[in-house]
C-alpha positions as CSV (number, residue, x, y, z in Angstrom):
1,M,0.1,0.0,0.2
2,Q,3.0,2.5,1.0
3,A,4.3,1.9,-2.7
4,F,0.6,2.5,-4.2
5,L,0.3,6.0,-2.1
6,E,4.0,7.2,-3.2
7,Y,3.1,6.1,-6.9
8,V,-0.3,8.1,-6.6
9,V,0.8,11.3,-5.0
10,K,3.7,11.8,-6.2
11,G,2.0,12.2,-9.9
12,L,-0.4,14.8,-8.9
13,V,2.6,16.6,-7.4
14,S,4.8,19.4,-8.4
15,N,7.7,18.0,-6.3
16,P,7.6,14.5,-6.6
17,D,11.4,14.5,-4.9
18,Q,9.7,15.8,-1.7
19,V,7.0,13.2,-0.8
20,S,7.8,10.6,1.5
21,V,5.4,8.3,2.5
22,T,5.8,6.7,6.5
23,P,3.8,4.0,7.7
24,V,3.2,4.1,11.5
25,E,1.1,1.2,13.1
26,K,-1.3,3.0,15.7
27,N,-4.2,0.8,17.6
28,G,-3.6,-2.0,15.1
29,Q,-4.7,0.3,12.1
30,T,-1.6,1.1,9.9
31,V,-1.3,5.6,9.6
32,Y,0.8,6.2,6.4
33,E,2.4,9.7,7.2
34,L,2.3,11.8,4.1
35,R,5.0,13.9,3.9
36,L,5.6,16.5,1.4
37,D,6.2,20.3,0.0
38,S,4.1,23.1,1.5
39,S,3.2,24.5,-2.2
40,D,1.5,20.7,-2.7
41,V,-0.4,20.6,-0.1
42,G,-3.2,22.1,-1.5
43,K,-2.9,19.8,-4.8
44,I,-3.3,16.7,-2.6
45,I,-6.4,18.0,-0.3
46,G,-8.3,19.4,-3.7
47,Q,-11.5,21.5,-3.4
48,Q,-13.4,20.7,-0.8
49,G,-11.1,17.5,0.1
50,K,-12.0,15.7,-2.8
51,T,-8.9,14.3,-3.7
52,I,-7.4,13.6,-0.4
53,N,-10.9,11.3,0.4
54,A,-10.5,10.2,-3.2
55,I,-7.0,8.7,-2.1
56,R,-8.7,7.5,1.2
57,S,-11.1,5.6,-0.8
58,L,-8.8,4.0,-2.7
59,L,-6.7,3.1,0.0
60,T,-9.5,1.8,2.0
61,A,-10.9,-0.3,-0.8
62,G,-7.5,-1.7,-1.3
63,S,-6.4,-2.5,2.5
64,A,-9.5,-4.1,3.0
65,K,-8.9,-6.6,0.2
66,K,-5.6,-7.6,2.1
67,G,-8.0,-7.6,5.4
68,L,-5.6,-5.0,6.8
69,R,-7.1,-1.5,7.8
70,C,-5.2,1.6,6.7
71,S,-5.6,5.4,7.0
72,I,-3.8,8.3,5.7
73,E,-2.5,11.5,7.2
74,I,-1.4,14.6,5.9
75,V,1.5,15.4,8.3
76,E,3.0,19.3,8.5
77,D,6.0,19.7,9.5
78,Q,6.5,23.4,12.2
79,A,10.1,23.3,11.6
80,G,10.1,26.5,8.8
81,Q,7.4,28.5,11.1
């Protein structure tokens, strides 16, 4: 699922080299932490959250077929502020 997420997200952003997907186990569920360039966050969220919701739907469907529970979070680093 991590490779799938990287492929989809890198195809949508202007700075694919800045994309990083990190799996973290929380309460029996895998949460994929998505880090990317701050200028690309809007592209991933999309208008009214449609793009990120579509990515979440694909992730949920794909992981359910494998018997897994997964979700995705966009992590914004506060170091630059």
